[in-house]
C-alpha positions, -999 to +999 in steps of 0.1 A: -915-554-324-885-533-317-851-543-326-839-540-289-871-564-280-860-595-306-825-591-292-834-599-257-858-629-272-832-639-295-807-646-262-837-660-246-845-684-270-812-692-282-793-695-250-793-728-229-793-705-194-795-669-196-789-647-169-800-611-172-784-591-143-769-562-132-733-564-142-714-590-156-703-623-139-667-605-138-681-574-122-710-580-107-729-546-094-759-563-071-763-588-046-792-605-060-773-608-094-750-626-074-772-646-054-786-660-087-751-662-105-739-682-075-767-708-076-762-711-109-728-718-107-729-743-078-754-760-100-726-762-128-750-742-154-735-727-188-744-694-181-748-666-208-749-635-191-765-598-201-758-567-182-791-548-178-771-513-166-762-499-202-793-490-212-824-487-190-846-493-223-829-534-219-851-538-184-880-522-197-883-545-228-871-577-205-898-572-182-924-565-213-913-598-225-912-622-195-937-601-172-914-605-142-905-569-130-872-573-112-839-581-121-819-605-122-843-632-143-830-663-153-844-684-183-835-722-193-843-726-228-863-700-233-883-704-201-887-681-174-871-695-138-873-670-120-854-643-099-827-647-071-848-660-042-862-685-067-831-698-080-817-699-049-847-720-032-847-743-064-808-745-058-812-756-022-839-784-026-824-797-058-846-788-085-825-764-104-798-792-109-829-813-122-842-787-140-813-785-161-809-819-168-842-823-177-838-795-202-802-792-209-792-832-206-774-847-187-738-833-198-750-799-194-717-795-169-693-795-200-714-772-219-692-747-216-679-714-201-698-681-189-699-657-215-717-621-219-736-609-249-747-572-256-780-563-264-789-525-273 
């Protein structure tokens, strides 16, 4: 297993909410990444973002790990939730907040600010 894959898996497994996106929360480089980020923000999720743009291998390894071909990808406590469409749909019907509460506990909204981590 590659060091890059290990780093990706570590983010997925260790972060409460991991968002693999194009860009960062401060400089979003893709409409779908923005949609997923905004849905997570509205739900109060403690987002840890990973920018997949600096190295094409990040996206390749991520897709190999998750078996999901597109970006963004949202994980909650190590489990793939989906991309922008799915996350928005879950947010609209209340499932996203229920999932976050179930997996992170009722105080998840106070779990911390957005942050960015790098893998490479």
